[in-house]
N, C-alpha and C positions, 0 to 999 in steps of 0.2 A: 360602464363596465369595469369591473375590478381587474387588476393586472397583477401578475406575480413575476418576480425576477430574482436572479442570483446576485447576491451582493457580498462584498468584503469591505469592511471599513477600517481605515488606518488607525483610528482611535481605539479600536477593539484589539489591537495587537497585544499579545500576552508577553509575560516576562521571558518566556522561552523562545520568543521570536515568531510564534505561530499565530494564525488568525482563525477564528471560527467562521465558517461560511454560513451566511444567513439567507433565508428566503424572505424577500420583501413583499408585503401585501400592500397594494395601493388602492384605496377605495374611498370614494367621496372626499377626495383631496387630502386624505389622511394616510400616513404610512405606518405600518406595524411590521414587526420582524418575528420570524420563527427561527429559532436556533436549529441547526442541523447537527448531525454526529460527525461532520467532516471538519478537519483542521488542515490548513495549508501553510506552506512556507513561502518565503519570498520568491523562490525559484519556480513555484507553480502559478505565479501571477505575472501579468504583464505590467507595464509601467503605469497603467490606469487601475491597477488592482482588480483586473478581470481575470477569472480563472482560465488558465490555458491548458491545464492538464486534461488530456482527452478522455482518459479513463474515468477521472472524477466527474468531468462534465456529463458523461453518459449517465451516471447514476443520478446526478442532480437534475438533469433534464427529464428523467423518468419521474422524479418527484413533482416537477413542475407540470408535467402532463396530467398527473393525477389531480393536482390542485385545479388546473383549468377545467378538467372534466367535472369535478364536483361543483365548481362555480357555475358551469353551464347547466348542470342538472337542477340548480336552485331556481332557475328561470326568474319569474317576477318576484319571487321571495327575496331575491338578493337585495332589493330596494329597502327591505326592512332591517337589514343588517348594518350595524356600525362597522367601522374598520376593525375594532377590537373584537367584536362578536364574530366577524368573518375569520379573523386570525385564529381565534379559539376553535371555531368550527373545523377549519382545515387542519389545524394542528392535532386535534383530538379525535378526528373522525374515525380513524382505524385503531386508535389506542384503546386497549381494554381498560375498564374502570377498576382500579384497585380499591375495593370497598374499605378495607382496613386502613389504607392510607387516607382515603377520604374521611373516615371517622376521626383520624388524628387531626386532620386539618379543620374539620368542623368543631372539634373540641376546643382547639386553640381559638377559633373565632368566637365561641361562646365565652371563653375566659376573657377575651379582649372586650366583650360587651358587658362584663361584670356578672355574667350568669354562672358563677362559680359552682353552685350546687348542681345545676343541670350538667355542667361540664364534667363534674366528678362522677355523676351517675352514668353518663355516657362513656367515660373512661373505663368504668367497671365492665360495661358491655364489651368494649373493645378488647380489654384484657382477657375476658372470657372467650372471645372469638380467637385470640391468639392461642389460648390453651386448646381450644377445640381443633383448630387446623394444625397446630404444632408449628406455626410460622407466623411472621408478622406481615403477611400479604395474602390477599385472597381476591380473586376476580368477583365482580358483582354477579356474574352468572353462576357462581357457586352458592349464592344465597338463594336457594330454591325452597319450595315447600317441603320437600323431603329432608333437606338439610335442617330446616326449622324444627321438624319433629324430632330429628336426631339430636339437635342441639339442646332441646328441652330435656331429653333423657340424659344427656351428658351433664347438664347442670344439676340433676338430681343426685348424681353419684359423688361420693367423696373422692378427692384427688389431691395430688401434690401440685402446688402452684409456686411459680417463681415471680417475685416482684422486686422492684427497685425501691429501696427505702429513701428517706429524706437525705441521706448522705451519699446517695448514688450507688449504694452497695446492693448487689443482687442477693436476696434472701429467699429461703425456702419456707413455704407455709403449708401445713397440712390442713386442707379445707374440708369441711363437712359438706354433704349435699345441701343444695339451696332449698329453702322452704317454699311452699306453694306460693306464698305472697311475694317472695323475692323473685321467683321464676316469672311470675306475672309481670312484675316491674321490669325485669331484664328484657323480656320479649316485647313489652310495650315500648321501651326505649330503643330496642333494635328496630322496631317498625318506624319509630320517629326518625332514626338515622337513615333508614332506607328511603323514606319519603323525602328527606333532605337531599339525598343523592339524586333522586328523580327530579327534584326541583332544580338542582344545579346542572344536570346534564341533559334534561329534556326541555323542549320548547314546544308546547302544544300549539301556540299561535302559528308557528312556522312549520308544524308537522314534523319536527325533528325529535326522534326518540332513540337516544343512545342506549337507554335502559328500556328494553321492550317487554320485560316480564314483571309480574307483581305477585310474589309468592304468598302474600298475606290474603289473597283471595281464597286460597285453599286452606291455609293455616289460620285459624281464627283464635284470637287471644281471649275473647270473652270478658266477662265481668271479673273484677278482682275478688279473690276469696275473702270470706269473712274473717276478720282478725279479732283477737280479744280486745276488749275495751282497755284503753291505756289511761286509766284514771284511778285515783285513790280517794279515800274518804277524808273528811276534814281533820279527823283525829290523827291520821297518818301525816297530813301536811304539817300539823303542829309538831309531830315527832321530828320531822326533818328540820323545821324551824328551830327547835329547841335542842337539837342534838349537839353534844360537846365534841369539838374536833380540835386537832392540833393547829395552832396559828400558822398561817402562810402555807398550809398544806393543800393538796388537791381536793381533799374532802371539804375544807373550808370554802374553796372556790366553787365546788359543786353545790354545796348547801346554799351559799349566798346567791349564786346565779339562778338556782332553781327557784328560790323564794322571790328574787327580783323579777323573774319571768312571771311568776304567779301574781305578784302585786301589780304588774304592768300588763294585765290581760293576756297572758300567754305569749309574751314577746319572744321571738326566736333568738337563738344564740348568735347567729350571724349579724343580727341587728344590734344586739348588745355589744358585739365586737366593734361595730362601725361607729356607734354614737360617741360623742364627746360632751364636755360640759356645756358647749354652746348649743347643744341640741335641746337644752332645757330653757324655756322662755316663759316667763310669768307663771312659774310653778307648773308648767306643762311640758311633757316630753313630746317633741315633734320630730317625726322621721317618716321615711317612705320604706315600706316593707320590701326587703331585697328580693324575696322570692317572686313577687309579682309586679314590681314597679315598672319593668320594661314592657309589660303587656297590658297595662291598664292606663286608660286615658287620664285618670286622676293621680297617676304615678304611685298608687297605693299609699297615699299620704294618710297619716293618722295623728291625732293629738290626744294624749293621755294625761290625765291629772297625776301629778307626782304626790302620792300619799306619803305621810310621814315615814312609814315603814320602808317605802321604796327610796326615799330621799337619802337615808343613811347609806344604803347600798350603792346608790348612784354616785354619791360623793366619793365612795371608796373605789369604784370600778370604772365609771365613765371616763373614757379617754385614756385609760391605762392598759386595757387588754391588748391593744395593738403593739404596745411596747414590750409586753411580757411574752406575747406569742406572735411570731412573724407571719403566720397564716391562720385562717379560721379553722383549717384542718387540725392544726396543732392545738388550738384552743379546744376543739371538740374532743380530741383525744384526752386532753387533761381533764375535761369535765367528765368524760366517760369513765376514766379511772377513778376519779373522785366519787362518782355515783356508786361505784362498786363498794367503796369504803362506807358510804352512807348506808347502803343496804345492810352491811355487816353491823354497823353501829345501831341502826334502828330496828333491825329484824324484819324489815319489809322485804318480802321475797323477791320481787322483781320491780325495778323502777329505773327509768332513764330520765335525763333532763327534759326530754320532750313531753313527758307526762305532766309537767307543770301546765302546759297549754291545754291538754285534754282535760285535766282536772279542773282548771278554771272554768272551761266551757260546761263541763258536766254539772258542777256545783251551781253555776249561774242559771242553768235551765231547770235542774231537778230539785235543788234545794231552795233557790231564791225565786223560782217560778218566773224568770224573765222569759220574754218571748224569743223564739228562735231567731227572728229578724234582729232583735237587739243584741243577742249573743253573737250573731254573725258580724254585726257592726263592730262590736268590741274586739273580735278576733281579726278585724280588717279583712274579712272575706267580701267578695262581690257576689251578689245574687244574680245569677244568669237569667232568672225568670223575671227580674224587675229592672232590667237594663233601661228600658224606655222610661219607666216611672222615675228612676234615679236621675234622669235628665232634669226633671222638674223640681226635685226635692234637694234643698241645701243640706249638707251634713250638719247634724246637731250633736256636738261633742258631749253635751250634758247627758245624752242617753248613755254614752259609754261610761261617763262618770257614775251614773246611777247603778249600772251593772257592776262596775268595779267596787263601788262602795258597799254594796250588799254582799258581794263575795268575800271581800277582805274582812267585813264585819263578822263573818262566821268564825274567824280566828280569835275574836275578842271574848273575854270573860263576860259573864252575865251582867255584872254590875261594876260600878266605879272602877274604871281602869285608867292607867296613866302610862304614858310612853316614857321609857327610860333608855337613854343612849349610853352604851358602854364601849369605850375605845373606838367610837365612830364606826364600828363594824357589826355590833349586835344590838338589835332592838328587843327589849323585853317589856311586857305589860304586867304591871303589878296591881293588886287590888288594894 
């Protein structure tokens, strides 16, 4: 049987001479402590550090009575609790779940796991919740189906937002209403955060449900809206490759990394950011895709041939981006601003860095007539429908090489071409 008792520890004495009173949980020969809101001085303790203040003891004993009652109500389920789980159960039983606070903690956990992109997406949702409620806290019970419908309408409206920039300064941003695609993503991520809270606070095996409602039963997210295809034709790729930019400018960065991504089968910016020169072995770039490496058994590993066009750019950028930009977010911002300049230079109406990946895939399938499975392999996607089959089949990187070779060849002249390297930053093909 678990026991609870009032404790004061000498080594917990604070600089002002006070002690925080603890509730000790003793279960399965392990002790755990719960902090209370009570602080005592030496005068309120006897020589053995036992609380002797009668008024304080009355409040503390009321807490102990509640804990003993809740332990008794667990019955045989108590055997399945560790001391830590029991401590957490008693400590949190009557505390309301602050959903926005949980979101912040969950985001930090994602960042510690290296899931930076997901953490950033979830931080956007948390910021929008702060805007909606007008405060940085909200009970989990406030996340109802009616609130979700209201939140969706809120996201559609233009509004003034306040955010903290990289220097810690609060800035004012005039935001337009979110697009249908963005709203779908926000609500999807909000559902993910709510599910994570249910996992953290509920225990189905023990019949413990601190979060007893599920608003997404009534509020349905549905399928994502159709978005415009994010790809360009091969002639526009050539325009980007050949456009003249200022040396060491953001436009140069955007042009080079766009083309490097294209040459390397649509490689993501975060992976370009993380690789170094040691990532190239035997003329092949080997890395694990950041977006999915933590959720795939193969760690999303891929090996891509370093074609001559890519080698020049890898020599220039591999291992340097982390020194130039202290976070991937800063690199993305620089690329984004550079791509705006590329649009002005080339006259291409709308394009972002990520279009390199979509364009590679589109050309591989529609121009080079490669199979969807081979294109998916080159993009380092996993086919959910072939999970069992994939157990039996070893990865054949030459398939990726073939896809890559055919797509890159679309950039070449019809006859006699030769690679010319200028300043180790520009690759030209001359007839």
